[in-house]
N, C-alpha and C positions, 0 to 999 in steps of 0.2 A: 504494500500500500504506500502511497506517496505522502511524504511529510508535508504539513502545512507550516510555512515559515512566516513569522510575524516580525517586521523590522524593529530593531531596538537600537537607538543611536547611543554612542558613548556619552556619558553625562558631562555637561558643561565643558565642551571642548575648547581648548585654547591652542592646540597644535593638532595637525592631522592625525587621525587614528582610524583603525579599521572598525567597521560597523559591528555591533553586537546583534545577535539574533535570538529569537525565541522560537524553537522548533517544537511543535506539538505532533507527536508521532503515535501511530497505531501499530500493533505488532505485525511483523512480517510473517511470523509463525508462532503458534503456541499450542500446547497439547498436554493433557494430563496422562499419567500412566500409573498402573497399580498392579497389585497381586491379591489373590483371594485363595487362602489355603483350601485345599480339596477341590479347587476348580482350576482350569488351565489358563487363567487370565494373565499370568505373568508374561506370557508371550503374545498377548493381545494388544493391538494398537487402537487407541481411542481418539483419533484425530477428528471424529465427528461430534465429540462431546461438547456441551455448552460451558462446562465449568473449568476454572483455573483454581485448583485446590490442593490442600495437603490434609490428609486425614488418617485416622486409624480407628477401626471398630472391630467388634467381635464378628467372626465369620458366620455365614449363614448356617453352616453345619459344624461349627467349631473352628478353632484356630483364629487367624487374623485376616482382616481385609484392610489394606493400607494403600495410600497413594501419595504421589508427589506431582509436580507440574513444571513444565518448561515454558519459557517465553523469550522472544528475541525481537530486537528492533534494529533497523538499518541505520547505522551512524556513519556510513561511508561518505556522506555528503559534507561532513564537518571537516574542514581543513586540518591537517596534522599540526599546524602551528597555532591553532586556536586554543584558547583556555576554556575549560568547562567551569562556569561559575556556579552552576547548580543543576541538579537533575532530580525529578520528582515523579514517582509512579503513582497513578490514581487507579484504584480498582473498586468495583461495586459488589456488595454482597449478593449472592445468588439465592440464599435460602434453601429449601428442600431441592435436591437434585438427583435423588435416587432412593434406593431401599437400604435400610440399615439404621442402627441406633444413632449414627452420626449424620450420614448424608441425607437422612430424612428431616434433618433440622437445619444444617448449615454450619454456622459458627457454634462451637460447643466445647466445653471443658477448658483445661489449661493449654490453650492452643497457640502459644508463642512459637513463631516460625523463624527460619532464616531465609534470606535470599542470597544465593552464592553464585559466583561467576562460573559458568560452564567452560571447561577447558578441552573438551573433545567434541567431535562432530556428532550430529544426530539429524534424523529426518522426521519431519512432521507426520508423515504417513507410514513410518517404519519403526519409530522408537517404541520400546516396551520396557517393562520393569527389568526383564532379563538383560537387555542390551543398553540400559540407560547410560548416558555419558558421565564422565568424571567432572568433578568440581574442585575449586580451591576455596579454602576458608579465609584467605587473605582479604581483608576489608569487607567481610560479610556484613550484611545488614540484618539487624534484629527487627522482626515485625512483631510488635507487642500483642499480647493476648487481647481478644475482643471483650467488650463490656456487655454486649447483647447479640442476639442471633443474627440480626440483619444490619450490623454495623458496616458502613462503608469506610474505606481507607483512602481519603482523597489526595494525600500528598506524602507518600512514603519517601523519605530522603534517601535516594540511591546515588548521590553525587560521587562518592568515592568509587563505587563499582563502575559507573559510567566513565569516570576518568581513567580507570584501569583499562577498560575496553578500548577507549579512544587512543590511549597512549601505546597500547600493545595489542592490536586487533587480531593478530594471527591465531593465538591460542584461545580466543574468546568466542563463545557460541551462545551468547545470551545468558539468562539467569535461571536458576532452579529454586522453586519454593518447596520447602519441606519442614515438617515439625521438628522442633528441637528434641522433644520427647515423643517418640512414636509409640505411644501407649494408648490402648483403648480406654475411654472413648473420647477422642479429641479430634477437632477439625477446624480448619479455616478455609472458607469456600467463597470464591468470587466468580463472576461471569468471565468467560474468555472472549476471544474476538468473534465468536459465532453468536454472541448475544443478539436477539432479535432487535433490541433497541440500541441504536448507536451510542447513546450516552451512557450505557451500561458496560461498554467494552473497555478493556484496559487502555490507558493512555499514558504516554511518557512525555513530560515537558522538560526540554533541555535548553538552558540559557548558556550561550557560548559566544566567543568572540575574542577580541584583543584590544584592550585600552592601555597597554603598557607604555606606548609612546606618547600618550596624552597627559596633559595636566588637568586632572579633574578635581572638582571640589571635594570629593570623598575618596581620593586616592588612598590606598592602604599605607602609603608612606607619609601622609599628611600628619602633622602634629595635632590637627583638630580631632583626629580619631582617638587620641589618647584621653581627651577630656569628656567625650560623649560616648555613651554605650546604649545599644538597643538589644532587647531580649524578648522573643527570639529574633534572630536576624533573617530567618526564612519563615514566612507566615502568610496564610491565606487571607484574602479579602473578607472582612467581617469579623476577624479575630482581633484579639487585644495584644498590643505590644507594650513593653515597659521601657521608657526612656530614662536614663540615669546620667546626671552630670557628675563626673568623677572629680569634683572639687567643690569646696564650700561656695554656695551661691544662693543668696536669699532674694535677689531682685527679680521682678517680673520680667520674663523673657518673651520675645515673639518667636514663633516657630512656623515653618512651612514644610509641607511635603511636596517634592517636585518629581516629575516624571523623567524619562530618559532624555527628552529633548530640552530639559531645563525649565519646563512650564510648570507653574504651581498647580497642584491638585487641590490643596486646602491650606489655609492659614489659621493659626489659633494662638492663644496666649498660654503660658505656663507660669503659675504663681507658686508652685511648690514641687519638690522632687521627692521621690520618683514621680514621673508623670505617666499615667496609663492612657493609651490612645487606641481607639477602634479603627482599624484600617478600612478606608472607604471601599466601595464596590468598584475596584479598578481592574483593568486587564492584567494578565500575567506579564511580568517584566521586572526590570530593575528600577528602584526608586531610591530617594534619599530624604532624610529629615535634616533640616538646617535650623540651628538655634542662634538667635541674635539678642543682644542687649543694647538698646539704642541702635546705633549704626554699626556696632562692632560684632563681627562674626565670632561666635564662641565654639562652634563645632558642627560637624556633619557626619552622618552615618548612613551606610548602605542598607537597604531592605530589599530582599528578593521575594516577590509575590509569585508563587508557582501557579 
């Protein structure tokens, strides 16, 4: 499937710089695979299944029935000299997707999972439990346990994994989802790319580019970044971030949120620290908060909205 690219310009340019981009990607391939004791399913390919899941449950006639899943995205369009600023995987809960104590519910139990980089080849129409590819635990991502059966995971931070794939693509073949403890009865279940509704399908948002040659107001080397902090620095529209001034300051400050082109999104006053701010309903991309007292700039920090 073709990636949709949204332009994102380097912030407050003072010298020429390469453009940053936000790529919203759908999977090029994804497939679950499983085994079921006392049944020959360990050699069965499930590329027509709707789910992207990891589970373990008691077998139909004893033993265990367990599964994992694979997913892959095409990152070849990102130039090798680009920097990956952030990468976020969004997946939607599928609910009941089969028969059994787990898959008839969806998310269930102590279902913490890992996402690991796949290091050997696999085919969407040929992979099975018996011939599943190898993975590496380097920079693996912990997917936390669900709080309820139909919980969506809108922004899993997979930045380090995507950086690994981008920097060394040859041994990388996507990601594998699997339970940390494959004990009945646990499971984490999402829609795969065959979901009937497009907004339920997995989506990877990648923010990349290169601003290293530019002088930007929130450059990582700026002294301004030492006196202002934002938590978390990666957060979705509608969520709350915390702004901290890392020095004693009692005066009322003016603040603004600016987009990638330097245009203000909103302006507001801060009369006490820390300051909690709800992120407006903005598009995915790179933003910054700037703080001033009078006409003096006190600090600026970067915010990534996946």
